[in-house]
C-alpha positions in Angstrom: -118.6 26.4 116.0 -115.9 27.6 118.3 -113.0 25.9 120.1 -114.9 26.3 123.4 -118.0 24.5 124.4 -121.1 25.8 126.1 -121.5 24.9 129.7 -124.3 25.2 132.3 -123.0 26.0 135.8 -125.0 26.2 139.0 -124.3 29.3 141.2 -127.0 28.0 143.6 -130.0 25.7 143.5 -132.1 28.6 142.1 -129.5 30.3 139.9 -127.9 28.6 136.8 -125.8 30.3 134.1 -125.1 29.4 130.5 -121.7 30.5 129.2 -118.8 29.4 127.1 -116.1 27.4 129.0 -113.5 29.7 130.3 -115.6 32.9 129.9 -116.9 34.6 133.0 -119.7 36.5 131.1 -122.9 34.5 131.1 -124.9 34.1 127.9 -128.1 33.4 129.9 -129.2 33.0 133.4 -132.1 30.8 134.6 -133.8 29.8 137.9 -133.7 26.1 137.2 -131.5 23.6 135.5 -134.4 22.8 133.1 -134.7 26.4 132.1 -130.9 26.7 131.7 -130.8 23.6 129.5 -133.5 25.1 127.2 -131.6 28.4 127.0 -128.3 26.5 126.2 -130.0 24.3 123.6 -131.6 27.3 121.8 -128.3 29.2 121.8 -126.4 26.1 120.6 -128.8 25.5 117.7 -128.8 29.1 116.7 -125.0 29.5 116.7 -124.0 26.0 115.5 -122.5 24.7 118.8 -122.8 20.9 119.0 -121.9 20.3 122.6 -123.0 21.5 126.1 -121.3 20.5 129.3 -123.7 20.3 132.2 -122.3 20.8 135.7 -124.7 19.4 138.3 -125.1 20.6 141.9 -123.4 17.5 143.2 -120.2 18.2 141.2 -120.9 15.7 138.4 -120.5 16.8 134.8 -122.0 15.3 131.7 -122.1 16.2 128.0 -125.2 16.8 126.0 -125.0 16.8 122.2 -127.2 19.2 120.2 -128.1 19.0 116.5 -127.6 22.6 115.4 -129.9 24.3 112.9 -126.9 24.7 110.6 -123.2 23.9 110.6 -121.2 27.0 111.6 -118.5 28.0 109.1 -114.9 27.0 109.9 -111.7 28.4 108.4 -111.8 25.5 105.9 -115.0 27.0 104.5 -113.5 30.3 103.7 -112.8 30.6 100.0 -111.4 33.4 98.0 -109.1 34.4 95.2 -105.4 33.3 95.6 -103.0 36.2 95.2 -99.4 35.5 94.2 -97.0 37.5 96.3 -94.9 40.1 94.4 
């Protein structure tokens, strides 16, 4: 899971993109909102992202929650040997 959420943004009625908020590079592109939602949900499940912000054509925005296939590791999960500084 990252600090940014996935979002679905319309470029036109027949062109929707899935991307991370604040990133200009799309993860996926789709001809319909339904297809874009499917792409976003698949990506979210695969990479442990729990939230998708959906921007509608009319300017409205809502949040969809996704149950990921796994919980992505966080810095808290990283374990290793402790080394005393010299």
